[in-house]
MARDRENMAR-525429 format. One line per field, with one value per residue (C-alpha): residue number from 0; residue in one letter; x, y, z. Coordinates in steps of 0.5 Angstrom, whole numbers. Example, Ala and Ser with C-alpha at 12.3 -4.5 7.8 and 13.67 -1.06 7.14 Angstrom:
BEGIN
sevex 0	1
kolba A	S
X 25	27
Y -9	-2
Z 16	14
// end
This chain:
BEGIN
sevex 0	1	2	3	4	5	6	7	8	9	10	11	12	13	14	15	16	17	18	19	20	21	22	23	24	25	26	27	28	29	30	31	32	33	34	35	36	37	38	39	40	41	42	43	44	45	46	47	48	49	50	51	52	53	54	55	56	57	58	59	60	61	62	63	64	65	66	67	68	69	70	71	72	73	74	75	76	77	78	79	80	81	82	83	84	85	86	87	88	89	90	91	92	93	94	95	96	97	98	99	100	101	102	103	104	105	106	107	108	109	110	111	112	113	114	115	116	117	118	119	120	121	122	123	124	125	126	127	128	129	130	131	132	133	134	135	136	137	138	139	140	141	142	143	144	145	146	147	148	149	150	151	152	153	154	155	156	157	158	159	160	161	162	163	164	165	166	167	168	169	170	171	172	173	174	175	176	177	178	179	180	181	182	183	184	185	186	187	188	189	190	191	192	193	194	195	196	197	198	199	200	201	202	203	204	205	206	207	208	209	210	211	212	213	214	215	216	217	218	219	220	221	222	223	224	225	226	227	228	229	230	231	232	233	234	235	236	237	238	239	240	241	242	243	244	245	246	247	248	249	250	251	252	253	254	255	256	257	258	259	260	261	262	263	264	265	266	267	268	269	270	271	272	273	274	275	276	277	278	279	280	281	282	283	284	285	286	287	288	289	290	291	292	293	294	295	296	297	298	299	300	301	302	303	304	305	306	307	308	309	310	311	312	313	314	315	316	317	318	319	320	321	322	323	324	325	326	327	328	329	330	331	332	333	334	335	336	337	338	339	340	341	342	343	344	345	346	347	348	349	350	351	352	353	354	355	356	357	358	359	360	361	362	363	364	365	366	367	368	369	370	371	372	373	374	375	376	377	378	379	380	381	382	383	384	385	386	387	388	389	390	391	392	393	394	395	396	397	398	399	400	401	402	403	404	405	406	407	408	409	410	411	412	413	414	415	416	417	418	419	420	421	422	423	424	425	426	427	428	429	430	431	432	433	434	435	436	437	438	439	440	441	442	443	444	445	446	447	448	449	450	451	452	453	454	455	456	457	458	459	460	461	462	463	464	465	466	467	468	469	470	471	472	473	474	475	476	477	478	479	480	481	482	483	484	485	486	487	488	489	490	491	492	493	494	495	496	497	498	499	500	501	502	503	504	505	506	507	508	509	510	511	512	513	514
kolba M	S	E	E	K	T	A	Q	G	G	Q	T	V	N	R	A	K	L	Y	Q	L	V	L	F	P	L	N	N	G	A	T	N	V	Y	Y	V	L	V	L	A	Y	I	A	T	F	G	S	N	V	L	A	L	G	V	M	F	A	S	I	M	V	T	A	M	R	L	C	D	A	I	T	D	P	I	I	G	A	L	M	D	R	T	N	G	K	F	G	K	F	R	P	F	M	L	I	G	N	I	I	M	A	A	S	I	L	L	L	Y	L	A	T	P	L	I	P	E	S	T	M	W	L	R	Y	V	A	F	V	L	L	Y	F	I	W	V	I	G	Y	T	F	Q	T	S	C	T	R	A	G	Q	T	V	L	T	S	D	P	N	Q	R	P	L	F	T	I	F	N	T	V	G	S	L	L	G	M	G	A	M	Q	F	M	A	P	I	I	R	A	N	V	A	D	Y	S	K	A	E	F	Y	R	A	F	A	P	I	G	I	A	I	S	V	F	L	T	I	L	A	I	I	G	I	W	E	K	D	Q	P	K	Y	F	G	I	G	G	D	K	A	Q	K	V	K	V	S	E	Y	I	E	I	I	R	N	N	N	P	M	Q	R	L	M	V	A	G	A	G	C	K	L	A	L	S	I	A	T	N	T	T	V	L	C	M	L	Y	G	S	M	M	G	N	Y	D	G	L	Y	L	P	M	M	I	V	G	Y	V	F	S	A	P	F	F	L	L	T	V	R	T	S	Q	K	K	G	Q	K	A	S	L	L	R	Y	V	S	I	A	L	I	C	Y	V	G	V	L	A	L	L	L	M	W	N	P	E	N	P	A	L	H	L	S	L	M	G	A	N	G	G	F	A	I	N	L	Y	T	V	L	F	V	L	F	F	G	V	G	Y	G	A	Y	Y	A	T	A	D	M	P	I	P	M	V	A	D	C	S	D	Y	E	T	Y	R	S	G	K	Y	I	P	G	I	M	G	T	L	F	S	L	V	D	K	L	V	S	S	L	S	A	T	V	V	G	L	A	V	S	A	I	G	L	A	N	L	P	T	A	E	T	P	F	T	E	G	M	K	G	V	V	I	L	L	F	C	V	I	P	M	I	A	W	A	L	T	L	L	A	M	K	N	Y	A	L	T	G	E	K	M	K	E	I	Q	K	V	N	G	L	R	R	E	A	I	A	G	G	M	S	L	E	E	A	M	K	Q	Y	P	S	T
X 251	252	247	247	250	250	244	245	244	248	243	243	239	237	239	238	244	243	242	236	233	233	231	225	220	220	215	210	212	210	203	202	203	197	193	193	193	186	183	184	181	177	171	172	174	168	163	165	169	165	158	157	154	157	154	155	162	163	159	162	169	167	163	169	171	166	170	177	174	174	181	185	185	187	192	195	195	198	204	205	206	210	218	221	227	225	223	217	215	219	214	208	211	213	206	202	205	204	197	196	200	195	189	190	192	186	181	184	186	180	174	173	173	167	161	155	150	153	153	152	159	162	159	162	169	169	167	172	178	178	177	183	187	185	188	194	194	194	199	204	202	202	209	211	208	210	217	219	219	225	229	230	228	232	227	232	233	225	224	228	224	218	223	225	217	215	221	219	211	213	217	211	205	208	211	204	201	206	205	197	196	202	198	192	194	198	194	186	182	180	174	177	179	186	188	188	191	197	197	197	203	207	205	206	213	215	211	215	222	220	218	225	229	225	226	234	233	229	233	238	233	228	230	228	233	230	223	220	223	222	228	226	220	214	207	202	196	189	184	180	186	184	179	183	189	183	180	187	192	189	196	193	186	188	193	188	183	189	191	184	184	190	189	181	184	190	185	179	183	188	182	182	175	176	182	178	172	177	182	178	171	172	178	178	185	186	192	195	194	194	202	204	200	202	210	208	206	212	216	213	213	221	222	217	219	226	222	218	224	228	222	221	228	227	220	217	213	207	209	211	204	201	205	205	197	195	199	195	189	190	192	186	182	186	184	177	176	179	175	169	171	172	167	166	165	171	178	181	178	181	187	191	198	199	196	193	199	204	208	206	199	199	194	193	188	193	199	195	192	199	202	196	196	203	204	198	199	207	205	200	203	209	205	200	204	207	202	206	213	208	205	212	211	204	207	213	208	204	210	212	205	203	210	206	210	205	206	202	196	198	200	193	189	192	192	184	183	188	183	177	178	181	175	171	173	171	164	164	166	161	155	157	157	150	147	148	146	151	150	158	164	167	173	177	173	167	164	162	155	150	152	159	163	160	162	169	169	167	171	177	177	171	172	180	179	174	179	185	181	180	187	188	183	185	193	192	192	197	202	208	211	219	221	216	219	226	223	219	225	230	225	224	232	233	227	230	237	234	230	237	240	235	230	222	218	214	220	223	216	216	223	222	215	212	209
Y 140	141	145	140	133	129	123	116	117	123	129	134	134	140	140	146	148	147	153	154	148	151	158	157	153	159	161	156	159	166	164	159	165	168	161	162	169	169	162	160	166	170	167	169	176	177	174	176	183	185	182	179	173	166	163	169	170	162	161	167	164	158	162	166	160	161	167	163	159	165	169	162	160	167	168	161	163	170	167	162	168	172	171	178	180	179	172	168	167	173	178	174	172	180	183	177	179	186	185	181	185	191	188	185	190	194	188	187	194	199	195	195	202	202	204	199	204	203	195	194	198	193	187	190	192	185	181	186	186	178	178	182	178	172	175	176	169	166	170	168	161	158	160	155	149	152	154	147	146	150	149	142	136	131	125	124	131	133	129	134	139	136	137	144	145	143	147	153	151	150	157	161	157	155	162	164	158	160	167	167	164	169	175	172	172	179	183	181	174	172	176	183	187	189	182	183	189	186	180	182	186	181	176	181	182	175	174	179	176	169	172	176	170	165	170	170	162	162	168	164	159	163	164	162	156	152	153	147	144	150	154	162	161	163	158	161	158	159	159	154	149	148	144	140	138	136	131	128	129	123	124	131	129	124	129	134	129	127	134	136	130	132	139	138	134	139	145	142	139	145	150	155	154	146	147	152	147	141	144	150	148	140	139	146	148	151	155	149	145	148	150	144	139	143	142	134	134	138	133	127	131	131	123	123	128	124	118	121	124	117	113	118	117	110	108	115	120	116	111	115	119	112	110	115	117	110	111	117	114	108	112	116	110	111	119	117	112	117	122	118	116	123	124	131	128	123	127	120	121	128	131	133	135	140	139	144	146	146	140	135	131	126	120	114	118	123	118	115	121	124	117	116	124	125	119	120	128	127	122	127	133	130	129	135	139	132	134	141	138	132	138	139	131	133	139	135	129	134	137	129	128	134	138	144	147	151	151	157	153	147	151	155	149	146	152	152	146	148	155	151	146	151	155	150	148	155	153	146	149	154	149	145	150	153	146	145	153	157	164	166	161	159	162	158	162	158	153	146	146	140	137	140	133	130	136	136	128	130	135	133	126	123	128	128	120	121	125	121	115	119	121	113	111	117	115	107	108	114	113	117	112	114	109	113	120	117	116	122	126	123	123	131	132	129	133	139	138	136	143	146	143	146	141	144	142	137	133	132	130	125	123	122	120	119	112
Z 192	185	180	175	174	168	169	166	158	158	159	165	171	174	182	187	192	199	201	195	198	205	203	198	202	207	202	204	212	209	207	213	217	214	214	222	222	217	216	224	227	221	223	231	229	225	230	236	235	229	231	224	227	227	221	216	219	217	211	208	208	204	199	197	194	188	186	186	181	177	179	180	173	171	176	173	166	168	171	165	161	165	163	164	167	174	173	173	180	184	182	184	191	192	190	193	200	200	198	204	209	206	206	213	217	214	216	223	225	221	221	228	228	223	228	230	227	220	221	213	212	217	212	206	208	211	205	200	204	205	198	196	201	197	191	195	197	191	187	193	195	188	187	193	188	181	183	185	178	177	183	182	177	181	184	189	191	191	197	201	199	203	210	208	206	213	217	213	215	222	222	219	222	229	231	230	234	240	239	240	247	250	246	249	256	256	251	250	249	242	242	243	238	242	241	233	233	237	233	225	226	229	223	217	220	220	213	210	213	210	204	203	204	200	194	195	195	188	185	181	179	176	169	162	162	168	164	162	156	151	154	154	150	155	154	150	155	156	162	159	159	166	164	159	164	170	165	162	168	172	177	178	179	185	188	189	192	197	198	200	205	208	208	211	217	219	218	223	228	229	228	234	236	236	241	245	246	247	252	255	255	256	260	263	263	255	258	261	255	249	249	252	247	241	244	244	237	234	238	235	228	228	227	222	218	217	216	210	207	207	205	199	197	196	195	192	195	194	198	204	204	204	210	214	213	215	222	223	222	226	232	231	233	240	241	238	244	249	248	247	254	257	263	266	273	273	274	272	265	264	261	267	266	273	280	284	287	282	279	275	276	270	270	265	261	259	258	253	250	249	246	241	240	239	234	230	230	228	222	219	220	217	211	211	206	203	197	195	193	189	185	182	180	176	173	170	168	164	161	159	157	153	152	156	162	166	173	174	172	176	182	182	181	187	191	189	192	198	199	198	203	209	208	208	215	218	215	218	225	225	223	228	233	231	231	239	240	241	239	238	236	243	246	252	257	254	259	257	255	253	246	246	247	241	236	239	237	230	228	232	230	226	220	220	220	214	210	211	209	202	202	202	196	192	193	191	184	183	177	179	183	184	178	174	176	174	167	166	168	163	157	159	159	153	150	153	150	143	143	145	139	134	134	135	140	136	133	140	142	137	138	145	146	153	155
// end
């Protein structure tokens, strides 16, 4: 792939090389390692290892988002003001990963050593280290959203970011999801400190490796000539611009709702506690079902990755998101029906893969569950990260609308929603578990109790289905279609060349106005 091409009308379009499209999205994989390492396990760690109480550990994770409402705008504005010899994004990627690694090592390895006699110190250390981790997470994860704007502006190439982003996510999130049950089986279960002492260093090593590759991927693009339409002039942005953007950037408003819906569905339906209740407590075979069902989901996801890219290139990312979220919603009606039919006393209404003497023992219930779950999971997993490359479209729209190149603010706006929803899932799960009288979050060994079936149905099916419905409503009037993005890139390209030729930003905006 060439770095630039001449578009119709004479202006050049920024294009990424293939290795850049492949490597930079690994930044999302690097942060998704922590998505599993922290957000999927921190409530269980706080409740079962540190004995902090199920409600404190769950609610604290969401309550900390109030701090993000202050820190995220500051970090976004700082990123937009950054324009040094090391680029705009690489410093934040590196520093963010270092902060996360240090805070998580201390959280998972050091806090269990605090004696129970000083329980107050456990509470303080837990909150403080989690807060520090959140800062690092914002530093790095915001770069995935913001950095796309310099990687490529070609509307036909941007959908490719979705598939490579998903692959990167799989390398990070998937690796951690596969490692967790292996460590549990060979070291200790999720309620023991030994599990986290083994799990955390592995995750950190994977994240560091993916971060290095991502930095290599954006290295050539992380320079002023790719920063918006104003060249090497850094934007003088203010934190207060968050409010102005939210008020006037309607596509960003809708994408934030859609992104929240996609993330909430993924966060709750893949939550470790929910899967322990489903495969362990209800179906009675966590070890025999967790990994096989995860593999089923990934296998079904593969064709959807290709379909989403093809649809995005032909009809735009909006059309792709609407189509495949709809498929997920329809399929989960079948999953919901099967879980409603589940009967603890009827083996024919259980998930069954292996017989008592080894070998396969698959019943009709399992076949139907695999089909509905597989297609539904494949469709929504392929779209779960689709709002990420769409943030770049919203950032380009903001440049088109106002002339401002502020990818940092745009990225942290979306990152704030991402973290709010991800952490909200822990609180929702904690509240649901507490409602049926459990003192600690269930693990794979927790026996089935009265009310657990309803909780699993609510968390595994109903809430994700509501989230997808909200996504569909938000995207219905989303203005950034494929054709609109081609117009936006053309106008921004003409302005960029006019400014490079000596015209002021104000003059370029008047000569090439937005419509």
